[in-house]
C-alpha positions in Angstrom: 63.5 91.1 113.8 65.2 94.2 112.5 63.7 96.1 115.4 64.9 93.6 117.9 68.5 93.9 116.6 68.2 97.7 116.6 66.8 97.9 120.1 69.6 95.6 121.3 72.3 97.7 119.6 73.5 94.7 117.7 75.9 95.7 114.9 74.5 94.6 111.5 74.3 95.8 107.9 71.4 95.1 105.5 72.5 93.6 102.2 70.9 91.4 99.5 67.9 92.6 97.6 67.5 95.8 99.7 71.0 97.0 99.2 71.0 96.1 95.5 67.8 98.0 94.9 69.3 101.1 96.7 72.3 101.1 94.4 70.8 100.1 91.1 67.0 100.7 91.2 66.4 97.0 90.4 63.9 95.6 92.9 63.5 91.9 93.7 61.1 90.2 96.0 62.9 87.4 97.9 61.9 85.2 100.8 65.0 85.8 102.8 66.4 88.9 104.5 70.2 89.3 104.4 72.1 90.9 107.2 75.9 91.1 107.3 77.8 91.0 110.6 81.4 90.6 111.8 82.4 87.0 112.6 82.9 88.0 116.2 79.4 89.3 116.5 77.5 86.3 115.1 76.8 84.7 118.5 75.5 87.9 119.9 73.3 88.6 116.9 71.9 85.0 117.0 71.2 85.5 120.7 69.1 88.6 120.0 67.2 86.9 117.3 66.6 83.9 119.5 65.3 86.2 122.2 62.9 87.6 119.6 61.4 84.2 119.1 63.5 82.9 116.3 65.1 79.5 116.0 68.7 79.8 115.0 71.5 77.7 113.5 75.1 77.9 112.4 74.4 76.7 108.8 78.0 76.8 107.6 80.6 77.7 110.2 82.8 79.5 107.8 80.3 82.0 106.4 76.6 81.7 107.2 74.1 81.3 110.0 70.3 81.5 109.8 67.3 82.6 112.0 63.7 81.4 111.4 60.4 82.6 112.7 57.3 81.2 110.9 57.7 81.6 107.2 60.3 84.4 107.7 64.0 83.8 107.8 67.1 85.8 108.0 70.5 85.0 106.5 73.2 86.1 108.9 76.2 86.4 106.7 79.7 87.0 108.0 81.8 86.0 105.0 81.3 84.4 101.6 80.9 80.7 100.6 84.4 80.8 99.1 85.9 82.3 102.2 87.1 85.5 100.4 84.7 88.3 101.4 85.0 88.3 105.2 82.9 91.1 106.9 85.3 93.4 108.8 85.2 96.9 110.2 85.5 98.5 106.8 82.1 97.2 105.8 80.7 99.3 108.7 83.0 102.3 108.3 81.7 102.8 104.7 78.1 101.7 105.2 75.2 103.8 103.8 72.2 105.0 105.7 68.8 104.0 104.3 65.3 103.2 105.3 64.3 99.5 105.0 60.9 98.2 106.1 60.1 101.6 107.7 63.3 101.6 109.8 66.6 103.4 109.6 69.4 101.0 108.9 72.9 100.7 107.5 73.4 99.1 104.1 76.4 97.1 102.9 78.7 99.5 100.9 78.5 99.3 97.2 82.2 98.3 97.0 81.8 95.3 99.3 78.6 94.3 97.6 80.3 94.3 94.2 83.3 92.4 95.7 81.3 89.6 97.2 79.0 89.3 94.1 81.9 89.2 91.7 82.9 85.6 92.6 79.4 84.0 92.2 79.8 82.0 89.0 78.0 78.7 89.6 76.1 76.9 86.8 72.8 77.7 88.5 73.7 81.2 89.5 75.9 83.9 88.0 75.9 87.4 89.5 77.7 89.0 86.5 74.7 91.1 85.5 74.4 92.3 89.1 78.1 93.4 89.0 77.5 95.1 85.7 74.6 97.0 87.0 76.5 98.1 90.1 79.2 99.4 87.9 76.7 101.2 85.7 75.0 103.0 88.5 77.7 103.4 91.2 81.0 103.7 89.3 81.3 107.5 89.8 81.0 107.1 93.6 83.1 103.9 94.0 86.3 104.0 96.0 88.3 102.3 93.3 91.5 102.2 95.4 89.6 100.3 98.1 87.9 98.0 95.6 91.3 97.1 94.1 92.6 96.4 97.5 89.6 94.2 98.3 90.2 92.0 95.3 93.9 91.8 96.1 95.5 88.8 94.3 92.1 88.1 92.8 92.3 91.2 90.7 91.8 89.2 87.4 88.2 88.6 88.5 87.6 92.4 88.7 89.3 92.8 85.3 87.0 90.2 83.8 83.9 91.9 85.1 85.1 95.3 83.8 85.7 93.7 80.4 82.2 92.3 80.4 80.8 95.6 81.6 82.4 97.3 78.5 80.9 94.7 76.3 77.5 94.9 77.8 77.4 98.7 77.9 79.8 99.9 75.3 78.5 103.5 75.4 79.1 103.6 79.2 82.5 101.9 79.3 84.2 105.1 80.2 82.5 105.0 83.6 85.4 102.9 84.7 88.3 105.2 85.3 91.1 104.9 82.7 93.7 104.5 85.4 91.9 101.4 86.7 91.8 99.7 83.3 95.5 100.6 82.7 96.5 99.2 86.1 94.7 95.9 85.5 95.9 95.5 81.9 99.4 96.2 83.1 99.2 93.5 85.7 98.0 91.1 83.1 100.8 92.0 80.6 103.3 91.3 83.3 101.8 87.9 84.0 101.1 88.7 87.6 98.4 86.1 87.8 101.0 83.3 87.5 102.0 81.5 90.7 105.5 82.6 91.8 106.7 79.0 92.3 105.0 77.5 89.3 102.7 75.4 91.4 99.7 73.8 89.7 96.8 75.6 91.5 93.2 75.9 90.4 91.6 79.1 91.6 88.4 78.2 89.8 87.1 76.8 93.0 86.9 80.3 94.3 84.4 81.1 91.6 82.4 77.8 91.7 82.4 75.2 94.4 81.2 72.5 92.0 82.5 73.0 88.5 86.2 72.7 89.3 86.1 69.7 91.6 87.5 67.4 89.0 90.6 69.6 88.8 91.4 69.3 92.5 90.0 65.8 93.2 91.4 64.0 90.1 93.8 66.1 88.1 96.2 67.1 90.8 95.6 70.8 91.1 95.8 72.4 94.6 92.5 73.9 95.7 92.8 77.7 95.4 90.5 78.1 98.4 93.3 76.9 100.7 96.1 79.1 101.9 98.1 80.9 100.7 95.6 81.7 97.9 92.4 81.4 100.0 91.2 81.3 103.6 89.3 78.1 103.9 90.4 74.9 105.7 90.2 71.4 104.3 87.3 70.6 106.7 85.3 73.7 105.6 85.8 72.8 101.9 84.6 69.2 102.6 81.5 70.5 104.4 80.7 73.1 101.7 81.2 70.5 99.0 79.0 67.9 100.7 76.2 70.5 100.8 76.1 70.9 97.0 73.2 68.5 96.6 71.2 70.6 99.1 70.9 73.5 96.6 
């Protein structure tokens, strides 16, 4: 399938276990193969995979499609389940060349890999250790300015991971530049995470699609996945919530 995409000139990046192993040295054997594409390229990529004998589907229209052939399947990822980490041109501009399955490919950048993993905090899956290991092994090469820009108003999530990194690896805490820590602590000291209008909003839904449902469904908090905090629509949130029991 990788060869078919390469031969067709379809723009894609390899992520998941292969990218994580490249950046951290931690190898995992998973059943799926993750590729990342721009939202505008999903149809073309699925068309190439269909032509290679795969059955395809738009699994969740706001972030994920899939392709199947026998026991093999490919996750075609163009955003994140919370709608935050949309794949754009910068993913490709900063991609890293590597060899995967004997073929030359481009990997998702470390910054965007860290950004997308930082929000995975479900009861059944927490990617905090992945983020810590990315910080451990890539901090010296990270474009910290771009990483801060990626997190945007969600900067407290990055600050939380940096704090946990310092706790987990106290002898390596200085791998995070001092200016980054000072910048984040300064924002916290100024209370910049507070809504400007004092609105009762729950951004916990950006971290977990299930654990904060009571807050938005029963306790009157606005769902932080909706604009202006997030990028999802009401319909996308309903579909993503309905699928909880499928996992």
